[in-house]
N, C-alpha and C positions, 0 to 999 in steps of 0.2 A: 554455345557458339555463337560468339556476338554478330556474326553476319546473318544470323535470323532476326536479331531485334528490328523493330519498327523504325528506329531511328536511320537504319541503312536501307530501307526500301524506298528506294526512287520512284516507285510508283505511287506512293501514299503522299497526300498534301504536306507541303514543306511546314506548315503550322504545327502539324500532328508529329511529325518528324522532331522537330525542335522541341516540343512540349516531352516527348518521351526521353530524349536525350538528356534534358535538365531534370527530368524526373529521377534519372538514374545516377545522377553525379551526386556524390557526398558535398558536404559542406567544404572538407579539405578540399576536395578535387575543384570545385569552382573555383574557390580562392587561389589555388595554385595556377589556375588557368589565367589569371589576372597580372602575372608577371610575364616580363617581355620573353624570358626563356622558360615556357611553360612544359611541364614533363608529360611524357606519353601516360595514357590511362590504358594498360594494356587489356582489361578484362571487358573495354567497351571498344576496342580496337581503334583508337585514337591515338597517332604518333605524336611524339614531342614536336613542338614548334617554337622557334624563335621569331617573336614578331618585329623585331627590330631590322627592317630594311630601309633604305631611302632612295628615293629617284628625283632628285630636283632639276637634274640635267642629265637623265640618262639613269639607268640602273647602277647604284654606287657599289664599289667596294667588293665585288664579286669576284672570284677567283677565275673566271671565264671572260672570254672576248664579248664586249656588248659595246656600243654606241655611246659616245660621249658626246653630249650637246652642251653649246655654252651655257655660263653660269645664269641663274633666274634672272638676274637684273639685267643682263643683256637681252635674254629672251623677251623680256617684258618691254626693252627698248624698240622692238620691232612692231609693237600693237597689232600682232598679227595673230588673234585667238585661234583661228582655224589652223595656222601653221602649229601652233602650241599644242590644241588637241591632238594633231597628228602626231607630234612627237610624244605625247602621253600615250597615242595608241601604240606606237611603235615600243615605247619603253614597256607599255603594260606587256605585251607580246614577248618581249626579250625577257622581262620578268619571269612570265611563266616558262620560258624555256630554262632559265636559271634553276627554277623550281623544281621541274621535271627532271632535268640533269642532277639536281641535288638528291631527289628521292632517289635516283637510281644508284648513286655514289654513296649513300646513307648519312648525306651531310644535311638532312631536313631539318634538323635540330640545332643548326649552326646560323648564328648570326650572318646577315645578308644573303639567305637562300630562301626567304620566304615570298608569298604574294601581298603582303601587308606593308605599303609602303607610308613613312612619313613624309608627306608632301601633299599640297603646297605648304611652303613657308609663308603665312599671311602677317605676318608683321609689317607694320608699316614703318619703314626706314625713315627715321627723322632726325637721327644724330650721328653724325658721319664718326663718332668715336667708337662706336659700336662695331666690333670686328666682324660680323656677320653679317653685315648689309648686302654683301653681294647674294645671299641666298634668297632674299626678298624681290619682289617686283616693283620696289621703291617706295617713294612717300606718298602716291596718288592712290586713295581708296578705291576709287572707282576703277582703275586700272588693273589695282591687285585683285579687286572681285572679277573683273573680266577675264584676266589671265590665269587666275587660280581656278574659277570655274571650268574654263577650257580645258585645263590639265587633268583635273579631276574628271571630266567628262571622256576625255581618252583614254587615261589610265582605266577607267572603270568599264568602259566599251559599251555597247549599245544593247545588249543582250537583256529582256525585261526579266529574266530568271537568274543568270549567273553573272557574276562578275569578273571580267578579265583580270582583274587586281584590284586590291582596297586601298583606295586613297583616304588619308587622315591628314587633316589641315594641322599642321603642328605650330606651337607657341600661341595657341588659341587664348587659352586662359591667362598665362603667365609666360612671358617671352623673355628670351635672354639679352634684352636691353641693357644698357649702360648703369640702370640704377643699381646702386650698390646693394641695398637691400631685397634683390629681387630672390635669392634664396630663402628668405625668414620671413617675407609678407605673409600675411594671413589675411585671406578674405572673407571669412567667416563671419 
């Protein structure tokens, strides 16, 4: 029974549990967990999970009722990191509610039902021809750092052992800007 495995024993140190889990995964299972729609691993009790969720201005595209905030560029215009942190916290709480409801309804492996959020968008918006500029905090790197840090802190919460939700800054390595070669550039 997988429930007796050390990886599921919450009394053990986290590092020991992680090491136990990784040692039990096959290479194929590890690789399959790296895609956004990760399949279940029944023999270890790991459910299917879709990593694709967003919360740039509230939990996005969920079938449930949640709070929608102004677009990121409007949020940045407030220059209010504490307000943005609060919005992130509220979104993290709503995201957790969406996740638990999705689990109860058997939707845990569907897009927009998880606790991993692709936010903030830390692109520096310098070209108005780019159609996704409203997702950014504008053209100021200092403001982007300040507001981006605040939403991450809110989304992830203050508990030293558990995340409220997980934020992942998007477009960090390669952004969706107006460069025509953005889908073929090789940075190696």
